[in-house]
mmCIF file of the N, C-alpha and C atoms, coordinates in Angstrom:
data_MODEL
# 
_entry.id   MODEL 
# 
loop_
_atom_site.group_PDB 
_atom_site.id 
_atom_site.type_symbol 
_atom_site.label_atom_id 
_atom_site.label_alt_id 
_atom_site.label_comp_id 
_atom_site.label_asym_id 
_atom_site.label_entity_id 
_atom_site.label_seq_id 
_atom_site.pdbx_PDB_ins_code 
_atom_site.Cartn_x 
_atom_site.Cartn_y 
_atom_site.Cartn_z 
_atom_site.occupancy 
_atom_site.B_iso_or_equiv 
_atom_site.pdbx_formal_charge 
_atom_site.auth_seq_id 
_atom_site.auth_comp_id 
_atom_site.auth_asym_id 
_atom_site.auth_atom_id 
_atom_site.pdbx_PDB_model_num 
ATOM 1   N N  . UNK A 1 1  ? 108.408 133.993 144.523 1.00 0.00 ? 1  UNK A N  1 
ATOM 2   C CA . UNK A 1 1  ? 108.275 133.253 145.763 1.00 0.00 ? 1  UNK A CA 1 
ATOM 3   C C  . UNK A 1 1  ? 106.954 133.552 146.462 1.00 0.00 ? 1  UNK A C  1 
ATOM 4   N N  . UNK A 1 2  ? 106.432 134.736 146.225 1.00 0.00 ? 2  UNK A N  1 
ATOM 5   C CA . UNK A 1 2  ? 105.140 135.066 146.823 1.00 0.00 ? 2  UNK A CA 1 
ATOM 6   C C  . UNK A 1 2  ? 104.033 134.151 146.305 1.00 0.00 ? 2  UNK A C  1 
ATOM 7   N N  . UNK A 1 3  ? 104.172 133.739 145.048 1.00 0.00 ? 3  UNK A N  1 
ATOM 8   C CA . UNK A 1 3  ? 103.179 132.817 144.487 1.00 0.00 ? 3  UNK A CA 1 
ATOM 9   C C  . UNK A 1 3  ? 103.198 131.510 145.270 1.00 0.00 ? 3  UNK A C  1 
ATOM 10  N N  . UNK A 1 4  ? 104.393 131.016 145.565 1.00 0.00 ? 4  UNK A N  1 
ATOM 11  C CA . UNK A 1 4  ? 104.553 129.805 146.375 1.00 0.00 ? 4  UNK A CA 1 
ATOM 12  C C  . UNK A 1 4  ? 103.802 129.953 147.698 1.00 0.00 ? 4  UNK A C  1 
ATOM 13  N N  . UNK A 1 5  ? 104.038 131.041 148.360 1.00 0.00 ? 5  UNK A N  1 
ATOM 14  C CA . UNK A 1 5  ? 103.448 131.296 149.667 1.00 0.00 ? 5  UNK A CA 1 
ATOM 15  C C  . UNK A 1 5  ? 101.928 131.441 149.584 1.00 0.00 ? 5  UNK A C  1 
ATOM 16  N N  . UNK A 1 6  ? 101.463 132.239 148.669 1.00 0.00 ? 6  UNK A N  1 
ATOM 17  C CA . UNK A 1 6  ? 100.020 132.503 148.542 1.00 0.00 ? 6  UNK A CA 1 
ATOM 18  C C  . UNK A 1 6  ? 99.242  131.245 148.146 1.00 0.00 ? 6  UNK A C  1 
ATOM 19  N N  . UNK A 1 7  ? 99.789  130.449 147.247 1.00 0.00 ? 7  UNK A N  1 
ATOM 20  C CA . UNK A 1 7  ? 99.070  129.237 146.850 1.00 0.00 ? 7  UNK A CA 1 
ATOM 21  C C  . UNK A 1 7  ? 98.966  128.252 148.004 1.00 0.00 ? 7  UNK A C  1 
ATOM 22  N N  . UNK A 1 8  ? 99.984  128.174 148.842 1.00 0.00 ? 8  UNK A N  1 
ATOM 23  C CA . UNK A 1 8  ? 99.911  127.283 150.019 1.00 0.00 ? 8  UNK A CA 1 
ATOM 24  C C  . UNK A 1 8  ? 98.901  127.808 151.029 1.00 0.00 ? 8  UNK A C  1 
ATOM 25  N N  . UNK A 1 9  ? 98.822  129.118 151.172 1.00 0.00 ? 9  UNK A N  1 
ATOM 26  C CA . UNK A 1 9  ? 97.819  129.700 152.067 1.00 0.00 ? 9  UNK A CA 1 
ATOM 27  C C  . UNK A 1 9  ? 96.407  129.387 151.570 1.00 0.00 ? 9  UNK A C  1 
ATOM 28  N N  . UNK A 1 10 ? 96.185  129.554 150.282 1.00 0.00 ? 10 UNK A N  1 
ATOM 29  C CA . UNK A 1 10 ? 94.869  129.284 149.701 1.00 0.00 ? 10 UNK A CA 1 
ATOM 30  C C  . UNK A 1 10 ? 94.513  127.814 149.856 1.00 0.00 ? 10 UNK A C  1 
ATOM 31  N N  . UNK A 1 11 ? 95.463  126.938 149.609 1.00 0.00 ? 11 UNK A N  1 
ATOM 32  C CA . UNK A 1 11 ? 95.222  125.511 149.776 1.00 0.00 ? 11 UNK A CA 1 
ATOM 33  C C  . UNK A 1 11 ? 94.845  125.186 151.220 1.00 0.00 ? 11 UNK A C  1 
ATOM 34  N N  . UNK A 1 12 ? 95.535  125.771 152.163 1.00 0.00 ? 12 UNK A N  1 
ATOM 35  C CA . UNK A 1 12 ? 95.228  125.540 153.579 1.00 0.00 ? 12 UNK A CA 1 
ATOM 36  C C  . UNK A 1 12 ? 93.808  126.021 153.904 1.00 0.00 ? 12 UNK A C  1 
ATOM 37  N N  . UNK A 1 13 ? 93.449  127.173 153.398 1.00 0.00 ? 13 UNK A N  1 
ATOM 38  C CA . UNK A 1 13 ? 92.094  127.709 153.623 1.00 0.00 ? 13 UNK A CA 1 
ATOM 39  C C  . UNK A 1 13 ? 91.041  126.782 153.024 1.00 0.00 ? 13 UNK A C  1 
ATOM 40  N N  . UNK A 1 14 ? 91.284  126.303 151.808 1.00 0.00 ? 14 UNK A N  1 
ATOM 41  C CA . UNK A 1 14 ? 90.336  125.389 151.168 1.00 0.00 ? 14 UNK A CA 1 
ATOM 42  C C  . UNK A 1 14 ? 90.185  124.090 151.950 1.00 0.00 ? 14 UNK A C  1 
ATOM 43  N N  . UNK A 1 15 ? 91.290  123.560 152.429 1.00 0.00 ? 15 UNK A N  1 
ATOM 44  C CA . UNK A 1 15 ? 91.231  122.337 153.233 1.00 0.00 ? 15 UNK A CA 1 
ATOM 45  C C  . UNK A 1 15 ? 90.426  122.560 154.510 1.00 0.00 ? 15 UNK A C  1 
ATOM 46  N N  . UNK A 1 16 ? 90.606  123.719 155.117 1.00 0.00 ? 16 UNK A N  1 
ATOM 47  C CA . UNK A 1 16 ? 89.848  124.042 156.336 1.00 0.00 ? 16 UNK A CA 1 
ATOM 48  C C  . UNK A 1 16 ? 88.366  124.229 156.034 1.00 0.00 ? 16 UNK A C  1 
ATOM 49  N N  . UNK A 1 17 ? 88.055  124.890 154.933 1.00 0.00 ? 17 UNK A N  1 
ATOM 50  C CA . UNK A 1 17 ? 86.661  125.090 154.551 1.00 0.00 ? 17 UNK A CA 1 
ATOM 51  C C  . UNK A 1 17 ? 85.956  123.763 154.293 1.00 0.00 ? 17 UNK A C  1 
ATOM 52  N N  . UNK A 1 18 ? 86.675  122.827 153.725 1.00 0.00 ? 18 UNK A N  1 
ATOM 53  C CA . UNK A 1 18 ? 86.116  121.496 153.454 1.00 0.00 ? 18 UNK A CA 1 
ATOM 54  C C  . UNK A 1 18 ? 86.152  120.596 154.696 1.00 0.00 ? 18 UNK A C  1 
ATOM 55  N N  . UNK A 1 19 ? 86.682  121.149 155.772 1.00 0.00 ? 19 UNK A N  1 
ATOM 56  C CA . UNK A 1 19 ? 86.789  120.440 157.056 1.00 0.00 ? 19 UNK A CA 1 
ATOM 57  C C  . UNK A 1 19 ? 87.617  119.156 156.967 1.00 0.00 ? 19 UNK A C  1 
ATOM 58  N N  . UNK A 1 20 ? 88.664  119.228 156.150 1.00 0.00 ? 20 UNK A N  1 
ATOM 59  C CA . UNK A 1 20 ? 89.549  118.074 156.032 1.00 0.00 ? 20 UNK A CA 1 
ATOM 60  C C  . UNK A 1 20 ? 91.004  118.423 156.385 1.00 0.00 ? 20 UNK A C  1 
ATOM 61  N N  . UNK A 1 21 ? 91.226  119.647 156.811 1.00 0.00 ? 21 UNK A N  1 
ATOM 62  C CA . UNK A 1 21 ? 92.592  120.059 157.127 1.00 0.00 ? 21 UNK A CA 1 
ATOM 63  C C  . UNK A 1 21 ? 93.187  119.203 158.243 1.00 0.00 ? 21 UNK A C  1 
ATOM 64  N N  . UNK A 1 22 ? 92.436  118.982 159.307 1.00 0.00 ? 22 UNK A N  1 
ATOM 65  C CA . UNK A 1 22 ? 92.976  118.200 160.432 1.00 0.00 ? 22 UNK A CA 1 
ATOM 66  C C  . UNK A 1 22 ? 93.384  116.796 159.991 1.00 0.00 ? 22 UNK A C  1 
ATOM 67  N N  . UNK A 1 23 ? 92.587  116.222 159.122 1.00 0.00 ? 23 UNK A N  1 
ATOM 68  C CA . UNK A 1 23 ? 92.865  114.871 158.633 1.00 0.00 ? 23 UNK A CA 1 
ATOM 69  C C  . UNK A 1 23 ? 94.170  114.813 157.834 1.00 0.00 ? 23 UNK A C  1 
ATOM 70  N N  . UNK A 1 24 ? 94.443  115.876 157.073 1.00 0.00 ? 24 UNK A N  1 
ATOM 71  C CA . UNK A 1 24 ? 95.603  115.899 156.185 1.00 0.00 ? 24 UNK A CA 1 
ATOM 72  C C  . UNK A 1 24 ? 96.693  116.860 156.638 1.00 0.00 ? 24 UNK A C  1 
ATOM 73  N N  . UNK A 1 25 ? 96.608  117.328 157.851 1.00 0.00 ? 25 UNK A N  1 
ATOM 74  C CA . UNK A 1 25 ? 97.540  118.339 158.346 1.00 0.00 ? 25 UNK A CA 1 
ATOM 75  C C  . UNK A 1 25 ? 99.001  117.911 158.211 1.00 0.00 ? 25 UNK A C  1 
ATOM 76  N N  . UNK A 1 26 ? 99.340  116.731 158.653 1.00 0.00 ? 26 UNK A N  1 
ATOM 77  C CA . UNK A 1 26 ? 100.730 116.273 158.579 1.00 0.00 ? 26 UNK A CA 1 
ATOM 78  C C  . UNK A 1 26 ? 101.196 116.191 157.124 1.00 0.00 ? 26 UNK A C  1 
ATOM 79  N N  . UNK A 1 27 ? 100.352 115.722 156.247 1.00 0.00 ? 27 UNK A N  1 
ATOM 80  C CA . UNK A 1 27 ? 100.713 115.649 154.831 1.00 0.00 ? 27 UNK A CA 1 
ATOM 81  C C  . UNK A 1 27 ? 100.896 117.053 154.249 1.00 0.00 ? 27 UNK A C  1 
ATOM 82  N N  . UNK A 1 28 ? 100.021 117.961 154.635 1.00 0.00 ? 28 UNK A N  1 
ATOM 83  C CA . UNK A 1 28 ? 100.125 119.335 154.155 1.00 0.00 ? 28 UNK A CA 1 
ATOM 84  C C  . UNK A 1 28 ? 101.423 119.981 154.634 1.00 0.00 ? 28 UNK A C  1 
ATOM 85  N N  . UNK A 1 29 ? 101.723 119.854 155.902 1.00 0.00 ? 29 UNK A N  1 
ATOM 86  C CA . UNK A 1 29 ? 102.948 120.421 156.469 1.00 0.00 ? 29 UNK A CA 1 
ATOM 87  C C  . UNK A 1 29 ? 104.164 119.832 155.764 1.00 0.00 ? 29 UNK A C  1 
ATOM 88  N N  . UNK A 1 30 ? 104.167 118.537 155.572 1.00 0.00 ? 30 UNK A N  1 
ATOM 89  C CA . UNK A 1 30 ? 105.285 117.891 154.879 1.00 0.00 ? 30 UNK A CA 1 
ATOM 90  C C  . UNK A 1 30 ? 105.383 118.344 153.428 1.00 0.00 ? 30 UNK A C  1 
ATOM 91  N N  . UNK A 1 31 ? 104.259 118.556 152.790 1.00 0.00 ? 31 UNK A N  1 
ATOM 92  C CA . UNK A 1 31 ? 104.251 119.070 151.416 1.00 0.00 ? 31 UNK A CA 1 
ATOM 93  C C  . UNK A 1 31 ? 104.903 120.450 151.365 1.00 0.00 ? 31 UNK A C  1 
ATOM 94  N N  . UNK A 1 32 ? 104.545 121.320 152.286 1.00 0.00 ? 32 UNK A N  1 
ATOM 95  C CA . UNK A 1 32 ? 105.117 122.673 152.322 1.00 0.00 ? 32 UNK A CA 1 
ATOM 96  C C  . UNK A 1 32 ? 106.629 122.602 152.542 1.00 0.00 ? 32 UNK A C  1 
ATOM 97  N N  . UNK A 1 33 ? 107.070 121.772 153.462 1.00 0.00 ? 33 UNK A N  1 
ATOM 98  C CA . UNK A 1 33 ? 108.500 121.654 153.742 1.00 0.00 ? 33 UNK A CA 1 
ATOM 99  C C  . UNK A 1 33 ? 109.244 121.059 152.547 1.00 0.00 ? 33 UNK A C  1 
ATOM 100 N N  . UNK A 1 34 ? 108.721 119.987 151.988 1.00 0.00 ? 34 UNK A N  1 
ATOM 101 C CA . UNK A 1 34 ? 109.365 119.340 150.845 1.00 0.00 ? 34 UNK A CA 1 
ATOM 102 C C  . UNK A 1 34 ? 109.468 120.287 149.660 1.00 0.00 ? 34 UNK A C  1 
ATOM 103 N N  . UNK A 1 35 ? 108.385 120.991 149.372 1.00 0.00 ? 35 UNK A N  1 
ATOM 104 C CA . UNK A 1 35 ? 108.407 121.925 148.257 1.00 0.00 ? 35 UNK A CA 1 
ATOM 105 C C  . UNK A 1 35 ? 109.365 123.082 148.524 1.00 0.00 ? 35 UNK A C  1 
ATOM 106 N N  . UNK A 1 36 ? 109.439 123.521 149.761 1.00 0.00 ? 36 UNK A N  1 
ATOM 107 C CA . UNK A 1 36 ? 110.367 124.594 150.124 1.00 0.00 ? 36 UNK A CA 1 
ATOM 108 C C  . UNK A 1 36 ? 111.809 124.173 149.899 1.00 0.00 ? 36 UNK A C  1 
ATOM 109 N N  . UNK A 1 37 ? 112.134 122.968 150.298 1.00 0.00 ? 37 UNK A N  1 
ATOM 110 C CA . UNK A 1 37 ? 113.487 122.446 150.097 1.00 0.00 ? 37 UNK A CA 1 
ATOM 111 C C  . UNK A 1 37 ? 113.776 122.323 148.599 1.00 0.00 ? 37 UNK A C  1 
ATOM 112 N N  . UNK A 1 38 ? 112.805 121.818 147.870 1.00 0.00 ? 38 UNK A N  1 
ATOM 113 C CA . UNK A 1 38 ? 112.964 121.707 146.416 1.00 0.00 ? 38 UNK A CA 1 
ATOM 114 C C  . UNK A 1 38 ? 113.245 123.075 145.797 1.00 0.00 ? 38 UNK A C  1 
ATOM 115 N N  . UNK A 1 39 ? 112.479 124.081 146.186 1.00 0.00 ? 39 UNK A N  1 
ATOM 116 C CA . UNK A 1 39 ? 112.686 125.427 145.642 1.00 0.00 ? 39 UNK A CA 1 
ATOM 117 C C  . UNK A 1 39 ? 114.076 125.952 146.004 1.00 0.00 ? 39 UNK A C  1 
ATOM 118 N N  . UNK A 1 40 ? 114.498 125.737 147.239 1.00 0.00 ? 40 UNK A N  1 
ATOM 119 C CA . UNK A 1 40 ? 115.825 126.191 147.658 1.00 0.00 ? 40 UNK A CA 1 
ATOM 120 C C  . UNK A 1 40 ? 116.925 125.528 146.841 1.00 0.00 ? 40 UNK A C  1 
ATOM 121 N N  . UNK A 1 41 ? 116.759 124.261 146.536 1.00 0.00 ? 41 UNK A N  1 
ATOM 122 C CA . UNK A 1 41 ? 117.770 123.529 145.773 1.00 0.00 ? 41 UNK A CA 1 
ATOM 123 C C  . UNK A 1 41 ? 117.843 123.974 144.310 1.00 0.00 ? 41 UNK A C  1 
ATOM 124 N N  . UNK A 1 42 ? 116.791 124.608 143.830 1.00 0.00 ? 42 UNK A N  1 
ATOM 125 C CA . UNK A 1 42 ? 116.725 124.952 142.412 1.00 0.00 ? 42 UNK A CA 1 
ATOM 126 C C  . UNK A 1 42 ? 116.777 126.453 142.133 1.00 0.00 ? 42 UNK A C  1 
ATOM 127 N N  . UNK A 1 43 ? 117.196 127.225 143.109 1.00 0.00 ? 43 UNK A N  1 
ATOM 128 C CA . UNK A 1 43 ? 117.334 128.667 142.920 1.00 0.00 ? 43 UNK A CA 1 
ATOM 129 C C  . UNK A 1 43 ? 118.818 129.007 142.905 1.00 0.00 ? 43 UNK A C  1 
ATOM 130 N N  . UNK A 1 44 ? 119.191 129.906 142.021 1.00 0.00 ? 44 UNK A N  1 
ATOM 131 C CA . UNK A 1 44 ? 120.590 130.315 141.910 1.00 0.00 ? 44 UNK A CA 1 
ATOM 132 C C  . UNK A 1 44 ? 120.784 131.751 142.377 1.00 0.00 ? 44 UNK A C  1 
ATOM 133 N N  . UNK A 1 45 ? 122.021 132.057 142.710 1.00 0.00 ? 45 UNK A N  1 
ATOM 134 C CA . UNK A 1 45 ? 122.422 133.435 142.986 1.00 0.00 ? 45 UNK A CA 1 
ATOM 135 C C  . UNK A 1 45 ? 121.802 134.052 144.216 1.00 0.00 ? 45 UNK A C  1 
ATOM 136 N N  . UNK A 1 46 ? 121.573 135.339 144.138 1.00 0.00 ? 46 UNK A N  1 
ATOM 137 C CA . UNK A 1 46 ? 121.100 136.119 145.275 1.00 0.00 ? 46 UNK A CA 1 
ATOM 138 C C  . UNK A 1 46 ? 119.686 135.732 145.703 1.00 0.00 ? 46 UNK A C  1 
ATOM 139 N N  . UNK A 1 47 ? 118.915 135.169 144.780 1.00 0.00 ? 47 UNK A N  1 
ATOM 140 C CA . UNK A 1 47 ? 117.543 134.809 145.104 1.00 0.00 ? 47 UNK A CA 1 
ATOM 141 C C  . UNK A 1 47 ? 117.461 133.740 146.180 1.00 0.00 ? 47 UNK A C  1 
ATOM 142 N N  . UNK A 1 48 ? 118.467 132.867 146.260 1.00 0.00 ? 48 UNK A N  1 
ATOM 143 C CA . UNK A 1 48 ? 118.444 131.829 147.287 1.00 0.00 ? 48 UNK A CA 1 
ATOM 144 C C  . UNK A 1 48 ? 118.509 132.450 148.684 1.00 0.00 ? 48 UNK A C  1 
ATOM 145 N N  . UNK A 1 49 ? 119.296 133.483 148.854 1.00 0.00 ? 49 UNK A N  1 
ATOM 146 C CA . UNK A 1 49 ? 119.375 134.156 150.161 1.00 0.00 ? 49 UNK A CA 1 
ATOM 147 C C  . UNK A 1 49 ? 118.056 134.832 150.507 1.00 0.00 ? 49 UNK A C  1 
ATOM 148 N N  . UNK A 1 50 ? 117.471 135.498 149.529 1.00 0.00 ? 50 UNK A N  1 
ATOM 149 C CA . UNK A 1 50 ? 116.191 136.169 149.735 1.00 0.00 ? 50 UNK A CA 1 
ATOM 150 C C  . UNK A 1 50 ? 115.115 135.156 150.115 1.00 0.00 ? 50 UNK A C  1 
ATOM 151 N N  . UNK A 1 51 ? 115.006 134.071 149.343 1.00 0.00 ? 51 UNK A N  1 
ATOM 152 C CA . UNK A 1 51 ? 113.985 133.063 149.618 1.00 0.00 ? 51 UNK A CA 1 
ATOM 153 C C  . UNK A 1 51 ? 114.221 132.386 150.962 1.00 0.00 ? 51 UNK A C  1 
ATOM 154 N N  . UNK A 1 52 ? 115.471 132.083 151.276 1.00 0.00 ? 52 UNK A N  1 
ATOM 155 C CA . UNK A 1 52 ? 115.774 131.449 152.552 1.00 0.00 ? 52 UNK A CA 1 
ATOM 156 C C  . UNK A 1 52 ? 115.337 132.343 153.715 1.00 0.00 ? 52 UNK A C  1 
ATOM 157 N N  . UNK A 1 53 ? 115.599 133.631 153.638 1.00 0.00 ? 53 UNK A N  1 
ATOM 158 C CA . UNK A 1 53 ? 115.190 134.560 154.694 1.00 0.00 ? 53 UNK A CA 1 
ATOM 159 C C  . UNK A 1 53 ? 113.668 134.636 154.804 1.00 0.00 ? 53 UNK A C  1 
ATOM 160 N N  . UNK A 1 54 ? 112.981 134.709 153.666 1.00 0.00 ? 54 UNK A N  1 
ATOM 161 C CA . UNK A 1 54 ? 111.513 134.731 153.676 1.00 0.00 ? 54 UNK A CA 1 
ATOM 162 C C  . UNK A 1 54 ? 110.973 133.429 154.263 1.00 0.00 ? 54 UNK A C  1 
ATOM 163 N N  . UNK A 1 55 ? 111.558 132.331 153.877 1.00 0.00 ? 55 UNK A N  1 
ATOM 164 C CA . UNK A 1 55 ? 111.134 131.030 154.373 1.00 0.00 ? 55 UNK A CA 1 
ATOM 165 C C  . UNK A 1 55 ? 111.324 130.943 155.877 1.00 0.00 ? 55 UNK A C  1 
ATOM 166 N N  . UNK A 1 56 ? 112.498 131.302 156.332 1.00 0.00 ? 56 UNK A N  1 
ATOM 167 C CA . UNK A 1 56 ? 112.843 131.205 157.753 1.00 0.00 ? 56 UNK A CA 1 
ATOM 168 C C  . UNK A 1 56 ? 112.030 132.170 158.618 1.00 0.00 ? 56 UNK A C  1 
ATOM 169 N N  . UNK A 1 57 ? 111.878 133.389 158.172 1.00 0.00 ? 57 UNK A N  1 
ATOM 170 C CA . UNK A 1 57 ? 111.270 134.426 159.002 1.00 0.00 ? 57 UNK A CA 1 
ATOM 171 C C  . UNK A 1 57 ? 109.774 134.620 158.798 1.00 0.00 ? 57 UNK A C  1 
ATOM 172 N N  . UNK A 1 58 ? 109.243 134.089 157.735 1.00 0.00 ? 58 UNK A N  1 
ATOM 173 C CA . UNK A 1 58 ? 107.850 134.366 157.417 1.00 0.00 ? 58 UNK A CA 1 
ATOM 174 C C  . UNK A 1 58 ? 107.054 133.093 157.154 1.00 0.00 ? 58 UNK A C  1 
ATOM 175 N N  . UNK A 1 59 ? 107.412 132.398 156.081 1.00 0.00 ? 59 UNK A N  1 
ATOM 176 C CA . UNK A 1 59 ? 106.596 131.277 155.624 1.00 0.00 ? 59 UNK A CA 1 
ATOM 177 C C  . UNK A 1 59 ? 106.492 130.156 156.656 1.00 0.00 ? 59 UNK A C  1 
ATOM 178 N N  . UNK A 1 60 ? 107.602 129.749 157.217 1.00 0.00 ? 60 UNK A N  1 
ATOM 179 C CA . UNK A 1 60 ? 107.564 128.637 158.168 1.00 0.00 ? 60 UNK A CA 1 
ATOM 180 C C  . UNK A 1 60 ? 106.807 129.004 159.438 1.00 0.00 ? 60 UNK A C  1 
ATOM 181 N N  . UNK A 1 61 ? 106.852 130.265 159.814 1.00 0.00 ? 61 UNK A N  1 
ATOM 182 C CA . UNK A 1 61 ? 106.068 130.714 160.968 1.00 0.00 ? 61 UNK A CA 1 
ATOM 183 C C  . UNK A 1 61 ? 104.579 130.684 160.656 1.00 0.00 ? 61 UNK A C  1 
ATOM 184 N N  . UNK A 1 62 ? 104.206 131.164 159.492 1.00 0.00 ? 62 UNK A N  1 
ATOM 185 C CA . UNK A 1 62 ? 102.797 131.205 159.122 1.00 0.00 ? 62 UNK A CA 1 
ATOM 186 C C  . UNK A 1 62 ? 102.189 129.811 159.017 1.00 0.00 ? 62 UNK A C  1 
ATOM 187 N N  . UNK A 1 63 ? 102.971 128.854 158.603 1.00 0.00 ? 63 UNK A N  1 
ATOM 188 C CA . UNK A 1 63 ? 102.475 127.485 158.515 1.00 0.00 ? 63 UNK A CA 1 
ATOM 189 C C  . UNK A 1 63 ? 102.760 126.682 159.781 1.00 0.00 ? 63 UNK A C  1 
ATOM 190 N N  . UNK A 1 64 ? 103.258 127.324 160.799 1.00 0.00 ? 64 UNK A N  1 
ATOM 191 C CA . UNK A 1 64 ? 103.518 126.750 162.121 1.00 0.00 ? 64 UNK A CA 1 
ATOM 192 C C  . UNK A 1 64 ? 104.394 125.503 162.021 1.00 0.00 ? 64 UNK A C  1 
ATOM 193 N N  . UNK A 1 65 ? 105.338 125.528 161.145 1.00 0.00 ? 65 UNK A N  1 
ATOM 194 C CA . UNK A 1 65 ? 106.194 124.372 160.908 1.00 0.00 ? 65 UNK A CA 1 
ATOM 195 C C  . UNK A 1 65 ? 107.258 124.220 161.984 1.00 0.00 ? 65 UNK A C  1 
ATOM 196 N N  . UNK A 1 66 ? 107.699 125.308 162.544 1.00 0.00 ? 66 UNK A N  1 
ATOM 197 C CA . UNK A 1 66 ? 108.790 125.274 163.516 1.00 0.00 ? 66 UNK A CA 1 
ATOM 198 C C  . UNK A 1 66 ? 108.421 124.580 164.818 1.00 0.00 ? 66 UNK A C  1 
ATOM 199 N N  . UNK A 1 67 ? 107.155 124.376 165.086 1.00 0.00 ? 67 UNK A N  1 
ATOM 200 C CA . UNK A 1 67 ? 106.753 123.773 166.357 1.00 0.00 ? 67 UNK A CA 1 
ATOM 201 C C  . UNK A 1 67 ? 106.888 122.249 166.376 1.00 0.00 ? 67 UNK A C  1 
ATOM 202 N N  . UNK A 1 68 ? 107.089 121.637 165.222 1.00 0.00 ? 68 UNK A N  1 
ATOM 203 C CA . UNK A 1 68 ? 107.149 120.179 165.145 1.00 0.00 ? 68 UNK A CA 1 
ATOM 204 C C  . UNK A 1 68 ? 108.578 119.673 165.252 1.00 0.00 ? 68 UNK A C  1 
ATOM 205 N N  . UNK A 1 69 ? 108.739 118.506 165.876 1.00 0.00 ? 69 UNK A N  1 
ATOM 206 C CA . UNK A 1 69 ? 110.085 117.926 165.949 1.00 0.00 ? 69 UNK A CA 1 
ATOM 207 C C  . UNK A 1 69 ? 110.376 117.168 164.663 1.00 0.00 ? 69 UNK A C  1 
ATOM 208 N N  . UNK A 1 70 ? 111.601 116.723 164.519 1.00 0.00 ? 70 UNK A N  1 
ATOM 209 C CA . UNK A 1 70 ? 112.044 116.105 163.272 1.00 0.00 ? 70 UNK A CA 1 
ATOM 210 C C  . UNK A 1 70 ? 111.290 114.812 162.928 1.00 0.00 ? 70 UNK A C  1 
ATOM 211 N N  . UNK A 1 71 ? 110.727 114.136 163.890 1.00 0.00 ? 71 UNK A N  1 
ATOM 212 C CA . UNK A 1 71 ? 109.995 112.898 163.635 1.00 0.00 ? 71 UNK A CA 1 
ATOM 213 C C  . UNK A 1 71 ? 108.642 113.132 162.958 1.00 0.00 ? 71 UNK A C  1 
ATOM 214 N N  . UNK A 1 72 ? 108.186 114.363 162.944 1.00 0.00 ? 72 UNK A N  1 
ATOM 215 C CA . UNK A 1 72 ? 106.911 114.701 162.319 1.00 0.00 ? 72 UNK A CA 1 
ATOM 216 C C  . UNK A 1 72 ? 107.012 114.699 160.788 1.00 0.00 ? 72 UNK A C  1 
ATOM 217 N N  . UNK A 1 73 ? 108.233 114.881 160.292 1.00 0.00 ? 73 UNK A N  1 
ATOM 218 C CA . UNK A 1 73 ? 108.445 115.062 158.866 1.00 0.00 ? 73 UNK A CA 1 
ATOM 219 C C  . UNK A 1 73 ? 108.826 113.754 158.187 1.00 0.00 ? 73 UNK A C  1 
ATOM 220 N N  . UNK A 1 74 ? 108.378 113.615 156.957 1.00 0.00 ? 74 UNK A N  1 
ATOM 221 C CA . UNK A 1 74 ? 108.632 112.401 156.178 1.00 0.00 ? 74 UNK A CA 1 
ATOM 222 C C  . UNK A 1 74 ? 110.032 112.374 155.577 1.00 0.00 ? 74 UNK A C  1 
ATOM 223 N N  . UNK A 1 75 ? 110.613 113.529 155.359 1.00 0.00 ? 75 UNK A N  1 
ATOM 224 C CA . UNK A 1 75 ? 111.912 113.592 154.684 1.00 0.00 ? 75 UNK A CA 1 
ATOM 225 C C  . UNK A 1 75 ? 113.059 113.471 155.648 1.00 0.00 ? 75 UNK A C  1 
# 
């Protein structure tokens, strides 16, 4: 799961360096959420609890996803 998190961080940094993050911010946020849901749906056993806790307490905060209302998301 750390790979998931780190690759999204790197992608965000690259988008910012190219000065296109603001233009694609909503798409990026939706990509992170959609991929997170996909990962949750495809994990079995105890790992789902671990990933859900990491997602809720760490990843979503770092990507500032919790600040948006439901209309911001495509799904």
